[in-house]
Residue frames as qw, qx, qy, qz and C-alpha x, y, z in Angstrom:
[[0.764, -0.044, 0.430, -0.478, 3.43, 6.46, 10.17],
 [0.865, 0.412, -0.214, -0.187, 4.16, 4.49, 6.98],
 [0.402, 0.556, -0.682, 0.253, 7.77, 3.81, 7.92],
 [0.381, -0.333, 0.684, -0.526, 6.80, 2.69, 11.44],
 [0.877, 0.131, 0.245, -0.391, 4.23, 0.24, 10.09],
 [0.754, 0.531, -0.384, -0.043, 6.59, -1.01, 7.40],
 [0.168, 0.567, -0.733, 0.336, 9.44, -1.62, 9.82],
 [0.527, -0.201, 0.685, -0.461, 7.33, -3.65, 12.24],
 [0.880, 0.303, 0.149, -0.335, 5.71, -5.64, 9.38],
 [0.595, 0.610, -0.522, 0.035, 9.13, -6.41, 7.81],
 [0.889, -0.441, 0.079, -0.098, 9.71, -9.44, 10.03],
 [0.897, -0.010, 0.066, 0.436, 13.12, -10.39, 8.62],
 [0.210, -0.867, 0.086, 0.444, 14.29, -6.75, 8.39],
 [0.606, 0.053, 0.515, 0.604, 15.44, -7.07, 4.77],
 [0.046, 0.402, -0.070, -0.912, 13.87, -3.71, 3.85],
 [0.375, -0.014, -0.608, -0.700, 11.13, -5.34, 1.75],
 [0.606, 0.026, 0.556, -0.569, 7.70, -6.77, 2.52],
 [0.123, 0.016, -0.915, -0.384, 6.56, -10.02, 0.97],
 [0.593, -0.302, -0.421, -0.617, 3.03, -11.32, 0.71],
 [0.681, -0.275, -0.649, 0.198, 3.73, -13.66, 3.64],
 [0.283, -0.088, -0.410, 0.863, 4.85, -10.74, 5.80],
 [0.326, -0.181, -0.142, -0.917, 1.76, -8.79, 4.79],
 [0.692, -0.315, -0.576, -0.300, -0.37, -11.81, 5.78],
 [0.568, -0.204, -0.606, 0.519, 1.43, -12.07, 9.12],
 [0.032, 0.009, -0.223, 0.974, 0.80, -8.41, 9.77],
 [0.525, -0.265, -0.365, -0.722, -2.88, -8.84, 8.83],
 [0.683, -0.300, -0.662, 0.067, -3.07, -11.70, 11.39],
 [0.365, -0.133, -0.473, 0.791, -1.49, -9.47, 14.04],
 [0.178, -0.082, -0.001, -0.981, -3.85, -6.61, 13.30],
 [0.600, -0.302, -0.578, -0.464, -6.89, -8.90, 13.15],
 [0.591, -0.298, -0.663, 0.349, -6.05, -10.13, 16.66],
 [0.148, -0.060, -0.278, 0.947, -5.83, -6.50, 17.85],
 [0.385, -0.112, -0.192, -0.896, -9.27, -5.59, 16.43],
 [0.686, -0.263, -0.621, -0.275, -11.01, -8.88, 17.38],
 [0.150, -0.525, 0.507, -0.667, -11.23, -7.82, 21.03],
 [0.795, -0.243, 0.315, -0.457, -13.49, -10.68, 22.12],
 [0.072, -0.445, 0.879, 0.156, -11.23, -13.19, 20.34],
 [0.736, 0.220, 0.553, -0.323, -14.11, -15.09, 18.71],
 [0.507, 0.019, 0.700, 0.503, -12.45, -15.23, 15.27],
 [0.234, 0.669, 0.547, 0.446, -14.64, -12.53, 13.74],
 [0.113, -0.103, -0.137, 0.979, -14.52, -8.75, 13.71],
 [0.038, 0.657, 0.752, 0.028, -18.15, -7.80, 14.38],
 [0.099, 0.798, 0.263, 0.534, -19.83, -4.39, 13.99],
 [0.509, -0.859, -0.043, 0.021, -19.13, -3.42, 17.62],
 [0.738, -0.344, 0.233, 0.532, -15.43, -4.21, 17.13],
 [0.442, 0.494, 0.319, 0.677, -15.35, -2.15, 13.92],
 [0.199, -0.911, -0.183, -0.310, -16.88, 0.72, 15.88],
 [0.686, -0.669, 0.088, 0.272, -14.26, 0.23, 18.60],
 [0.682, 0.070, 0.291, 0.667, -11.51, 0.29, 15.94],
 [0.245, 0.657, 0.307, 0.643, -12.88, 3.46, 14.35],
 [0.310, -0.881, -0.122, -0.336, -13.52, 5.30, 17.62],
 [0.683, -0.701, 0.189, 0.084, -10.76, 4.06, 19.95],
 [0.804, -0.125, 0.344, 0.468, -7.90, 2.45, 18.00],
 [0.376, 0.096, 0.399, 0.831, -7.89, 4.80, 15.00],
 [0.136, 0.757, 0.510, -0.385, -10.30, 7.70, 15.58],
 [0.054, -0.558, 0.306, 0.769, -8.39, 9.80, 13.04],
 [0.132, 0.116, 0.834, 0.524, -9.98, 7.75, 10.22],
 [0.115, 0.701, 0.688, -0.150, -13.40, 9.20, 10.99],
 [0.109, -0.103, 0.165, 0.975, -14.51, 12.27, 9.07],
 [0.415, -0.108, -0.262, -0.865, -18.12, 13.22, 9.40],
 [0.757, -0.132, 0.249, -0.589, -21.37, 11.48, 10.25],
 [0.237, -0.276, 0.931, 0.041, -20.97, 7.75, 10.69],
 [0.345, 0.235, 0.906, 0.065, -22.59, 5.18, 8.40],
 [0.446, 0.692, 0.179, -0.538, -23.93, 7.52, 5.78],
 [0.739, 0.372, 0.432, 0.359, -23.81, 6.85, 2.06],
 [0.074, -0.795, 0.178, 0.575, -21.37, 9.27, 0.46],
 [0.763, 0.537, 0.296, 0.208, -20.51, 9.86, -3.12],
 [0.477, -0.384, 0.263, 0.745, -17.46, 11.21, -4.80],
 [0.406, 0.589, 0.554, 0.425, -19.43, 12.39, -7.77],
 [0.043, -0.972, -0.211, -0.095, -19.62, 15.90, -6.33],
 [0.463, -0.761, 0.290, 0.349, -15.86, 16.21, -5.88],
 [0.787, 0.605, 0.026, 0.121, -14.48, 16.58, -9.39],
 [0.610, 0.584, -0.288, 0.452, -10.74, 16.34, -9.94],
 [0.600, -0.791, 0.096, -0.067, -9.91, 16.20, -6.26],
 [0.573, -0.539, 0.553, 0.274, -6.79, 14.22, -6.90],
 [0.518, 0.634, -0.448, -0.359, -4.85, 13.79, -10.07],
 [0.129, 0.391, -0.911, 0.037, -3.34, 10.54, -8.78],
 [0.776, -0.059, 0.306, -0.548, -6.64, 8.65, -8.25],
 [0.047, -0.326, 0.931, 0.154, -5.91, 4.93, -8.49],
 [0.481, -0.095, -0.714, -0.500, -9.38, 3.73, -9.33],
 [0.107, -0.225, -0.881, 0.403, -11.90, 1.74, -7.41],
 [0.144, -0.708, -0.614, -0.319, -15.50, 2.52, -6.70],
 [0.153, 0.251, -0.238, 0.926, -16.23, 5.85, -5.16],
 [0.603, -0.496, -0.152, -0.606, -19.42, 5.19, -3.19],
 [0.360, 0.157, -0.808, 0.440, -18.79, 4.10, 0.38],
 [0.605, -0.661, -0.391, -0.212, -20.84, 3.16, 3.38],
 [0.689, -0.595, -0.200, 0.363, -19.63, 4.88, 6.48],
 [0.570, -0.076, 0.031, 0.818, -17.12, 7.53, 7.29],
 [0.057, 0.834, 0.327, -0.441, -19.36, 10.37, 6.35],
 [0.455, 0.889, 0.051, 0.004, -18.47, 13.24, 4.08],
 [0.731, 0.371, -0.147, 0.554, -15.14, 14.22, 2.77],
 [0.484, -0.657, -0.174, 0.551, -12.78, 16.15, 4.96],
 [0.067, 0.882, -0.079, -0.460, -11.22, 19.47, 4.01],
 [0.151, -0.494, 0.696, 0.499, -8.58, 17.90, 1.73],
 [0.670, 0.294, -0.344, -0.588, -11.27, 15.91, -0.10],
 [0.364, 0.164, -0.916, 0.036, -10.29, 12.51, 1.30],
 [0.750, -0.414, -0.124, -0.501, -12.67, 10.31, 3.26],
 [0.914, -0.399, 0.052, -0.053, -11.78, 8.40, 6.39],
 [0.741, -0.430, 0.369, 0.360, -8.48, 6.54, 6.23],
 [0.696, 0.624, 0.187, 0.304, -7.85, 7.58, 2.60],
 [0.074, 0.958, -0.195, 0.198, -5.85, 10.58, 3.83],
 [0.484, -0.662, 0.572, -0.009, -3.37, 8.24, 5.55],
 [0.821, 0.015, 0.569, 0.043, -3.32, 5.30, 3.15],
 [0.130, -0.339, 0.677, 0.640, -1.81, 4.23, -0.15],
 [0.002, -0.295, -0.875, -0.384, -5.05, 2.69, -1.37],
 [0.320, -0.258, -0.166, -0.896, -8.45, 4.23, -1.81],
 [0.516, -0.353, -0.781, 0.018, -10.02, 2.67, 1.30],
 [0.246, -0.618, 0.126, -0.736, -11.83, 5.12, 3.61],
 [0.727, -0.430, 0.350, -0.405, -12.69, 2.25, 5.97],
 [0.353, 0.478, -0.797, -0.106, -9.99, -0.40, 5.58],
 [0.228, -0.081, 0.912, -0.331, -11.35, -2.80, 8.22],
 [0.610, 0.386, 0.441, -0.533, -14.98, -2.69, 7.07],
 [0.531, 0.591, -0.401, -0.456, -13.83, -3.01, 3.46],
 [0.047, 0.324, -0.944, -0.031, -12.57, -6.52, 4.23],
 [0.558, 0.197, 0.667, -0.453, -16.16, -7.78, 4.69],
 [0.040, 0.190, -0.756, -0.625, -16.31, -9.62, 1.37],
 [0.120, -0.352, -0.900, -0.226, -19.67, -11.29, 1.87],
 [0.237, -0.407, -0.062, -0.880, -21.36, -8.23, 3.40],
 [0.597, -0.405, -0.693, 0.022, -22.31, -10.22, 6.50],
 [0.280, -0.860, 0.088, -0.418, -21.29, -7.31, 8.78],
 [0.750, -0.564, 0.333, 0.089, -18.69, -9.61, 10.30],
 [0.477, 0.726, -0.494, -0.037, -15.14, -10.12, 9.08],
 [0.970, -0.216, 0.065, 0.089, -13.52, -13.50, 9.41],
 [0.461, -0.615, 0.478, 0.426, -9.76, -14.02, 9.55],
 [0.594, 0.231, 0.647, 0.420, -10.01, -15.60, 6.08],
 [0.283, 0.881, 0.332, 0.186, -11.69, -12.48, 4.68],
 [0.245, -0.933, 0.167, 0.202, -9.15, -10.24, 6.40],
 [0.572, -0.347, 0.588, 0.454, -6.23, -12.27, 5.03],
 [0.531, 0.516, 0.572, 0.354, -7.81, -12.22, 1.54],
 [0.087, 0.986, 0.137, 0.024, -8.12, -8.41, 1.76],
 [0.425, -0.746, 0.383, 0.341, -4.45, -8.18, 2.82],
 [0.611, 0.010, 0.639, 0.468, -3.40, -10.27, -0.19],
 [0.373, 0.771, 0.449, 0.256, -5.50, -8.13, -2.55],
 [0.112, -0.986, 0.052, 0.110, -3.95, -4.96, -1.10],
 [0.560, -0.477, 0.514, 0.440, -0.46, -6.41, -1.44],
 [0.562, 0.310, 0.624, 0.446, -1.12, -7.23, -5.09],
 [0.196, 0.927, 0.296, 0.117, -2.54, -3.73, -5.72],
 [0.259, -0.913, 0.237, 0.210, 0.56, -2.14, -4.24],
 [0.581, -0.289, 0.633, 0.423, 2.96, -4.51, -6.06],
 [0.548, 0.719, 0.058, -0.424, 2.37, -2.77, -9.38],
 [0.283, 0.653, -0.659, -0.244, 5.56, -4.21, -10.93],
 [0.967, -0.042, -0.107, -0.229, 4.58, -7.75, -9.83],
 [0.312, 0.606, -0.676, 0.282, 7.91, -8.29, -8.09],
 [0.772, -0.306, -0.556, 0.032, 6.48, -10.17, -5.13],
 [0.526, -0.336, -0.376, 0.686, 7.89, -7.61, -2.72],
 [0.005, -0.937, -0.220, -0.272, 7.32, -4.05, -1.59],
 [0.544, 0.039, -0.271, 0.793, 10.07, -1.62, -0.63],
 [0.171, -0.712, -0.410, 0.544, 9.44, 1.32, 1.70],
 [0.109, -0.380, 0.264, 0.880, 10.81, 3.77, -0.85],
 [0.059, -0.231, -0.763, -0.601, 8.41, 2.48, -3.51],
 [0.199, -0.657, -0.721, 0.092, 5.49, 2.81, -1.10],
 [0.192, -0.620, -0.175, 0.740, 6.53, 6.34, -0.13],
 [0.051, -0.177, 0.479, 0.858, 6.61, 7.26, -3.81],
 [0.089, -0.432, -0.832, -0.338, 3.01, 6.04, -4.21],
 [0.087, -0.584, -0.533, 0.605, 1.69, 8.55, -1.75],
 [0.272, 0.789, 0.423, 0.354, -0.50, 11.10, -3.45],
 [0.294, 0.274, -0.131, 0.906, 0.84, 14.63, -3.49],
 [0.027, -0.474, -0.577, 0.664, -0.71, 16.90, -0.87],
 [0.276, 0.780, 0.542, 0.147, -3.64, 18.87, -2.24],
 [0.333, 0.363, 0.057, 0.868, -2.78, 22.27, -3.68],
 [0.135, -0.543, -0.482, 0.675, -3.52, 25.18, -1.40],
 [0.283, 0.826, 0.442, 0.207, -5.86, 27.76, -2.88],
 [0.375, 0.320, -0.037, 0.870, -4.31, 31.08, -3.79],
 [0.191, -0.671, -0.492, 0.520, -5.00, 33.74, -1.24],
 [0.295, 0.857, 0.281, 0.315, -6.24, 37.00, -2.74],
 [0.457, 0.118, -0.164, 0.866, -3.80, 39.86, -2.65],
 [0.136, -0.714, -0.529, 0.438, -5.27, 42.40, -0.23],
 [0.089, -0.475, 0.157, 0.861, -3.88, 45.34, -2.20],
 [0.058, -0.086, -0.732, -0.674, -5.49, 44.13, -5.44],
 [0.162, -0.582, -0.797, -0.003, -8.80, 43.61, -3.67],
 [0.162, -0.663, -0.312, 0.661, -8.66, 47.03, -2.06],
 [0.044, -0.312, 0.358, 0.879, -7.98, 48.75, -5.38],
 [0.151, -0.243, -0.796, -0.533, -10.97, 47.03, -6.99],
 [0.118, -0.575, -0.722, 0.367, -13.32, 47.97, -4.14],
 [0.092, 0.850, 0.366, 0.367, -15.61, 50.94, -4.68],
 [0.217, -0.963, 0.094, -0.126, -13.79, 54.15, -3.77],
 [0.817, -0.430, 0.251, 0.290, -10.44, 52.22, -3.73]]
């Protein structure tokens, strides 16, 4: 999914994304989500995005306050940011919420997170500002560009799978075993 997005956002196909290309992709995506084309993504359009365009970002009851405080050391590669979020519900099995399990940044609800003034509507200006902030957060070396390989290397490692108990060891410890 990352490579597909990157390749369509890389308008000049030079294998890097610039801030301008990220802005252009934000404009494209804003137009996709602003289904009534009034220049603002409203709560109904956010719901449409979450339920129709990207239902995979949902994980649990919608619009509940969740906290990460009860999930110690879920990820060793946590990149910061606040850990209380409106929406998306509880954490899924891997411990990620919403879109976090697909994204490079800690944003369970990437569209709703662009609402900078908490008006419940997202203007194109707010959406573009969020895209710029996300570009800057990903451009950790301050090069003014992002390469696909660098972005792929930012992905958190998959969560460790718990050890399965050895049936023979369990059987020998059972009474009469």
